[in-house]
C-alpha positions as CSV (number, residue, x, y, z in Angstrom):
1,M,-26.3,-12.2,-4.7
2,F,-26.5,-9.2,-7.0
3,S,-28.2,-7.1,-4.3
4,D,-25.4,-8.0,-1.8
5,M,-22.8,-6.8,-4.3
6,L,-24.7,-3.6,-4.9
7,R,-25.0,-3.0,-1.2
8,I,-21.2,-3.5,-0.7
9,F,-20.5,-1.2,-3.6
10,K,-22.7,1.5,-2.2
11,L,-21.2,1.2,1.3
12,S,-17.6,1.3,-0.2
13,S,-18.4,4.3,-2.3
14,L,-19.9,6.1,0.7
15,T,-16.9,5.3,2.9
16,V,-14.4,6.6,0.3
17,L,-16.5,9.8,-0.1
18,A,-16.5,10.3,3.6
19,V,-12.8,9.8,3.9
20,L,-12.1,12.3,1.1
21,V,-14.4,14.9,2.6
22,L,-13.0,14.6,6.1
23,S,-9.4,14.6,5.0
24,A,-9.9,18.1,3.7
25,C,-10.8,19.4,7.1
26,G,-7.2,19.8,8.3
27,Q,-5.9,21.8,5.3
28,K,-4.1,25.0,6.3
29,G,-2.7,27.9,4.4
30,P,-3.9,30.7,2.3
31,L,-7.2,30.2,0.4
32,Y,-5.9,32.1,-2.6
33,L,-3.1,31.9,-5.1
34,P,-0.3,34.4,-4.3
35,R,0.5,37.0,-6.9
36,P,3.6,36.3,-9.0
37,G,6.7,37.6,-7.3
38,E,5.3,37.6,-3.8
39,D,6.8,35.3,-1.1
40,P,3.9,33.7,0.8
41,E,6.1,33.2,3.9
42,Q,6.5,37.0,4.3
43,Q,2.8,37.6,4.6
44,R,2.4,35.7,7.9
């Protein structure tokens, strides 16, 4: 019984980790912080 719970916990943890990693694949935008006073929309 304990081993089943441990297996479910490991599988759930792996699933959550995979979702978090894959959700970052579609992020867009600059990979830096703009300088103060700059408008990021004008740089495109």
